[in-house]
C-alpha positions as CSV (number, residue, x, y, z in Angstrom):
1,M,156.4,85.5,5.7
2,Q,156.3,88.8,3.9
3,Y,157.4,92.1,5.5
4,R,156.1,95.6,5.0
5,K,157.2,99.0,6.2
6,L,155.9,100.3,9.5
7,G,154.2,103.4,8.0
8,N,156.9,105.7,6.5
9,T,159.7,104.4,8.7
10,D,162.6,102.1,7.8
11,I,161.3,99.3,10.1
12,D,160.2,96.1,8.4
13,I,157.3,94.3,10.2
14,S,155.9,90.9,9.4
15,Q,152.5,90.8,7.7
16,I,151.2,89.0,10.7
17,C,151.4,90.5,14.2
18,L,151.1,88.5,17.4
19,G,148.3,89.7,19.5
20,S,148.5,89.2,23.3
21,M,145.2,90.3,25.0
22,T,144.4,86.8,26.3
23,W,147.7,86.4,28.1
24,G,147.3,86.5,31.8
25,T,143.7,85.2,31.9
26,Q,142.9,82.7,29.1
27,N,146.6,81.9,28.6
28,S,149.3,81.3,31.1
29,Y,152.9,82.5,31.1
30,A,154.1,79.2,29.7
31,E,151.5,79.3,26.9
32,A,152.4,82.9,26.1
33,C,156.1,82.0,25.8
34,E,155.3,79.1,23.5
35,Q,153.3,81.4,21.3
36,I,156.0,83.9,21.1
37,E,158.8,81.5,20.4
38,Y,156.8,79.7,17.7
39,S,155.8,83.0,16.1
40,L,159.4,84.2,16.0
41,E,160.5,80.9,14.4
42,R,157.9,81.4,11.7
43,G,159.1,84.9,10.9
44,V,156.6,87.0,13.0
45,N,158.6,89.9,14.4
46,I,156.0,92.2,16.0
47,I,154.0,91.7,19.2
48,D,151.0,94.0,20.1
49,T,149.9,94.6,23.6
50,A,148.5,97.4,25.9
51,E,148.5,98.5,29.5
52,L,144.8,97.6,29.5
53,Y,145.4,93.9,28.7
54,P,144.3,91.2,29.3
55,T,140.7,91.9,28.3
56,T,139.2,88.4,28.5
57,P,137.8,89.4,30.9
58,L,138.7,93.0,31.5
59,G,139.2,94.2,35.1
60,P,141.4,96.1,37.6
61,E,142.8,93.0,39.1
62,T,144.4,91.9,35.8
63,H,145.4,95.4,34.5
64,G,149.0,95.3,33.2
65,K,149.3,91.5,33.5
66,T,149.9,90.9,29.8
67,E,152.8,93.4,29.7
68,E,154.3,91.7,32.8
69,L,154.3,88.3,31.0
70,I,155.9,89.8,28.0
71,G,158.5,91.5,30.2
72,Q,159.2,88.2,32.0
73,W,159.8,86.6,28.6
74,I,162.1,89.4,27.6
75,S,164.1,89.1,30.8
76,E,164.4,85.3,30.7
77,S,164.9,84.9,26.9
78,G,167.2,87.8,26.2
79,K,165.5,88.2,22.9
80,R,164.4,91.8,23.1
81,D,166.2,92.7,19.9
82,Q,164.2,90.0,18.0
83,A,160.8,91.5,18.7
84,I,159.2,94.8,17.7
85,I,157.0,95.7,20.7
86,A,153.9,97.8,20.3
87,T,151.8,98.9,23.3
88,K,149.2,101.4,24.1
89,V,148.1,104.1,26.6
90,A,144.6,103.5,27.8
91,G,141.9,105.9,26.8
92,A,139.4,107.6,29.0
93,G,136.8,105.7,31.0
94,T,138.9,102.9,32.5
95,K,138.6,103.9,36.1
96,W,141.4,101.8,37.5
97,I,144.0,103.4,35.1
98,D,144.9,106.9,36.1
99,N,141.3,107.4,37.4
100,G,140.0,107.0,33.9
101,R,141.0,110.4,32.7
102,D,141.6,111.6,29.2
103,I,144.9,111.1,27.4
104,D,147.2,114.1,27.6
105,G,151.0,114.5,27.6
106,K,151.3,113.8,31.3
107,K,149.2,110.6,31.1
108,L,151.2,109.5,28.0
109,R,154.4,109.7,29.9
110,N,153.1,108.2,33.1
111,S,151.5,105.2,31.3
112,L,154.6,104.7,29.2
113,E,156.8,104.5,32.3
114,G,154.6,101.9,33.8
115,S,154.6,99.9,30.6
116,L,158.4,100.1,30.4
117,R,158.7,98.7,33.9
118,R,156.3,95.9,33.2
119,L,157.9,95.0,29.9
120,N,161.4,95.0,31.3
121,T,162.7,97.2,28.5
122,D,164.1,100.6,28.0
123,Y,162.0,101.5,25.0
124,V,158.9,100.4,22.9
125,D,159.0,100.5,19.2
126,L,155.4,101.8,18.7
127,Y,153.4,103.6,21.3
128,Q,149.7,103.9,20.5
129,L,146.8,106.0,21.8
130,H,144.2,103.3,22.5
131,W,141.1,105.4,22.3
132,P,140.3,109.0,21.1
133,N,139.5,111.5,23.9
134,R,136.5,112.8,21.9
135,G,134.9,109.4,21.5
136,S,134.8,107.0,18.5
137,Y,132.5,105.2,16.1
138,H,134.3,101.9,16.5
139,F,133.1,98.9,18.5
140,R,129.5,99.1,17.1
141,Q,129.1,102.8,17.9
142,S,128.7,103.9,14.3
143,W,124.9,103.7,14.5
144,T,124.7,106.5,17.1
145,Y,127.9,108.4,16.4
146,D,127.5,112.2,16.7
147,P,130.6,114.3,16.0
148,T,128.7,117.5,16.5
149,T,129.4,117.3,20.2
150,Q,133.1,117.6,19.6
151,N,135.2,120.7,20.5
152,R,137.6,121.2,17.6
153,E,140.0,123.6,19.4
154,Q,140.2,121.4,22.4
155,F,141.1,118.4,20.3
156,L,143.8,120.2,18.4
157,E,145.4,121.4,21.6
158,H,145.3,117.8,22.8
159,V,147.0,116.6,19.6
160,L,149.8,119.2,20.0
161,D,150.3,118.3,23.7
162,V,150.5,114.6,22.8
163,L,152.9,115.1,19.9
164,E,155.2,117.4,21.9
165,T,155.4,114.8,24.7
166,A,156.0,112.0,22.1
167,K,158.9,114.0,20.7
168,A,160.4,114.3,24.2
169,L,160.0,110.6,24.7
170,I,161.6,109.8,21.4
171,D,164.5,112.1,22.1
172,E,164.9,110.3,25.5
173,G,165.0,107.0,23.6
174,K,161.9,105.6,25.3
175,I,159.7,105.2,22.2
176,R,160.6,105.0,18.5
177,H,157.3,105.8,16.9
178,I,153.8,106.8,17.7
179,G,150.5,105.4,16.4
180,L,146.7,105.7,16.9
181,S,143.9,103.2,17.5
182,N,140.2,103.3,17.1
183,E,140.6,106.6,15.3
184,S,138.7,108.3,12.4
185,C,140.1,109.5,9.1
186,W,139.7,113.2,10.1
187,G,141.3,112.6,13.5
188,T,144.3,111.0,12.0
189,S,144.6,113.8,9.4
190,Q,144.8,116.3,12.3
191,F,147.7,114.4,13.9
192,L,149.5,114.5,10.5
193,N,148.8,118.2,10.0
194,I,149.9,119.4,13.4
195,A,153.1,117.2,13.2
196,Q,153.9,118.9,9.9
197,Q,153.2,122.4,11.2
198,H,155.3,122.0,14.3
199,D,158.0,119.6,13.1
200,L,156.8,116.9,15.5
201,P,156.7,113.1,15.2
202,R,154.4,111.8,12.6
203,V,151.9,109.0,13.4
204,V,152.9,105.9,11.4
205,T,150.0,103.5,12.0
206,V,146.4,103.3,13.0
207,Q,145.1,100.2,14.7
208,N,141.4,99.7,13.8
209,E,139.1,96.8,13.4
210,Y,139.2,95.2,9.9
211,N,137.7,91.9,8.7
212,L,135.4,90.5,6.0
213,M,132.4,91.9,7.9
214,Q,133.8,95.2,9.0
215,R,135.5,97.1,6.1
216,I,134.8,100.8,6.6
217,F,138.5,101.3,6.3
218,D,138.2,100.6,2.6
219,L,136.9,104.1,1.8
220,D,138.3,107.4,3.0
221,F,140.8,105.8,5.4
222,A,142.3,103.7,2.6
223,E,142.8,106.9,0.6
224,L,144.5,108.6,3.6
225,A,146.6,105.5,4.2
226,H,147.9,105.4,0.7
227,N,148.7,109.1,0.3
228,E,150.1,109.6,3.7
229,Q,151.9,106.2,4.2
230,I,149.8,105.3,7.3
231,G,149.7,101.5,7.8
232,L,146.7,99.7,9.2
233,L,147.3,97.3,12.1
234,A,144.1,95.3,11.8
235,F,142.6,93.9,15.0
236,S,139.8,91.3,15.1
237,P,140.6,90.1,11.5
238,L,138.5,87.0,12.4
239,A,135.6,89.0,13.9
240,C,136.5,87.5,17.3
241,G,136.4,84.0,15.9
242,M,133.1,84.3,14.0
243,L,134.9,83.8,10.7
244,T,136.6,80.5,11.8
245,G,133.4,78.4,11.9
246,K,133.7,77.5,15.5
247,Y,130.5,79.4,16.4
248,N,128.3,77.6,13.8
249,Q,124.8,76.7,14.9
250,G,125.2,78.9,17.9
251,A,128.0,76.9,19.4
252,I,129.9,78.3,22.4
253,P,133.1,76.2,22.7
254,E,134.5,76.0,26.3
255,G,137.1,78.6,26.9
256,S,136.2,80.6,23.7
257,R,135.6,84.3,23.6
258,R,131.8,83.7,23.4
259,S,132.0,81.8,26.7
260,I,133.1,85.2,28.2
261,Y,131.2,87.6,26.0
262,A,128.2,85.8,24.4
263,E,127.5,88.6,21.9
264,L,131.2,89.3,21.2
265,G,131.0,93.0,21.8
266,G,127.9,93.3,19.6
267,R,129.4,91.4,16.7
268,Y,127.4,88.2,17.1
269,S,123.8,89.1,16.2
270,E,120.8,88.0,14.1
271,K,122.1,90.2,11.3
272,S,125.7,89.0,11.3
273,Q,125.2,85.3,11.8
274,P,123.8,84.6,8.2
275,V,126.6,86.6,6.7
276,M,129.2,84.7,8.8
277,H,127.8,81.5,7.4
278,K,128.0,82.8,3.8
279,Y,131.8,83.5,4.2
280,I,132.4,80.1,5.8
281,A,130.4,78.4,3.0
282,L,132.5,80.2,0.4
283,A,135.7,79.0,2.0
284,N,134.4,75.4,2.1
285,E,133.3,75.6,-1.5
286,H,136.8,76.4,-2.5
287,G,138.4,73.8,-0.2
288,L,139.9,76.5,2.0
289,D,140.1,76.8,5.8
290,P,137.7,79.7,6.7
291,T,140.2,81.1,9.1
292,Q,143.0,81.3,6.5
293,M,140.7,82.7,3.8
294,A,139.7,85.5,6.2
295,L,143.2,86.3,7.2
296,A,144.6,86.0,3.7
297,F,142.1,88.5,2.4
298,C,143.1,91.0,5.1
299,M,146.8,90.5,4.2
300,S,146.0,91.2,0.6
301,R,144.8,94.7,1.2
302,P,147.2,97.4,-0.1
303,F,146.9,99.5,3.0
304,M,147.7,96.7,5.4
305,A,150.8,97.0,7.6
306,S,150.1,93.9,9.6
307,V,147.2,91.7,10.6
308,I,147.0,91.1,14.4
309,I,146.2,87.5,15.2
310,G,145.2,86.2,18.6
311,A,145.1,82.5,19.7
312,T,144.4,80.6,22.9
313,T,145.8,77.3,21.6
314,M,148.9,76.4,19.6
315,E,146.7,74.7,17.0
316,Q,144.9,78.0,16.4
317,L,148.1,79.9,16.2
318,K,149.6,77.5,13.6
319,V,146.5,77.7,11.4
320,N,146.6,81.5,11.7
321,I,150.3,81.8,10.7
322,D,149.9,79.3,7.9
323,A,147.6,81.8,6.3
324,A,150.6,83.9,5.3
325,D,151.4,81.2,2.7
326,L,147.9,81.5,1.1
327,T,147.2,83.5,-2.1
328,L,143.5,83.7,-2.8
329,E,142.4,82.9,-6.4
330,D,140.3,85.3,-8.4
331,S,137.2,83.2,-8.0
332,V,137.5,83.5,-4.2
333,I,138.1,87.2,-4.4
334,Q,135.0,87.5,-6.6
335,G,132.9,85.4,-4.1
336,I,134.0,87.7,-1.3
337,A,133.1,90.8,-3.4
338,D,129.6,89.3,-4.1
339,I,128.9,88.7,-0.4
340,Y,130.3,92.1,0.6
341,R,128.1,93.9,-2.0
342,D,125.0,92.3,-0.5
343,H,126.1,92.7,3.2
344,P,128.6,95.6,3.5
345,I,128.3,96.1,7.3
346,P,126.4,93.3,8.9
347,M,127.6,94.0,12.5
C-alpha cells in the first residue's frame, strides 16, 4: 500500500480509502466491522462516510446509520487512532436533514455535532461539504448545467461564513481539515482565494466522481489540483460496478446496486454500455481483472489523493484492495487512451 499526503497537510493517507455508504442497509454491523478490520490489516487507513449515509437506498429512516455503525466500531475496538475519519455535511434538498436547507456556518456546526455523537469521537480528520449550495454539474447534470443563475456575491459570503466556522471548529479541536465534494474548479478556487485573503483554513481535498468513463477532472481541475496541492478523493471509481463486468449482458445480480437503482443514477445507458464492454474486453485481453485495471488506472493519476472503494462482500473488498499491487503496462495505458479518445464522456 502506498501513501500520499492529504492535500498540503502532513497527514499520510493510503491510496485506497474505505467507502461506507452501504453500511446499515446492504451491509450489517458485523460485515462493516469485518471490512474495517481487513482494510486496516492491508494498510488502508482512511474511512469515508457522511451524515447522509447509507444511500442504498437513501431515506429518512436510515439517515446517520452508517456513522452510528462506525461509532460502534470505534467504541468497541478502541482503534480510533488507527483510522483517519472523513465525513460530510449534507447539502440542500435532503428534507429530513435540517429541513433540507443550504449549508451555512450554523448548519456546518450542527451537523458536525451530530456526526461526532454518532461516530463516538471528539473530532473528525476531514470534514467535507457534500454538495454546493449553488448547484452542481455532477451526477449527470452537466448536460443541462447553467451557471448563469448563480449569485456570485452570495456564494462568496457563504464561503467566508463556512471557512470562519471551520476555523472555530478547528480551534476547538473538533475537525482537523476541511474539504469539498461535487464541486467545480471555479468554486474550489474561491474557497482557496478567500482562505488566503482572510487567513482561514484552506480546503485540502475535493471528493468528485472519477473513473474510466468519467474523467472531466483531467482538465482544468487537474491543473488546479497540481498547482494548489488539492487532492482528489475519487468516488465511484468502478462506475457503480459497471467496470467490474458483473453487469454484462444486462445482468442484475441479487443485492447489487442495479437491483436498487437499475440505471445506476444515469450511468447505465445505451451510450455507456458499449464503452463499458470495451474496457472490460481490454482488461481480459491483457489477462487483468477488470475491477483491478479500473482501480489501478485511477490510482496512477498524479492528482489522486485516494480512491474510494465500496464493497458489499469480502470477496469484492479483497479484489479491490489487491489493485494497489497492480502497475499497468504501457500497452494497457495505450489501450485505455484509445478507448477514451473515442468515448470521452459516455455517461
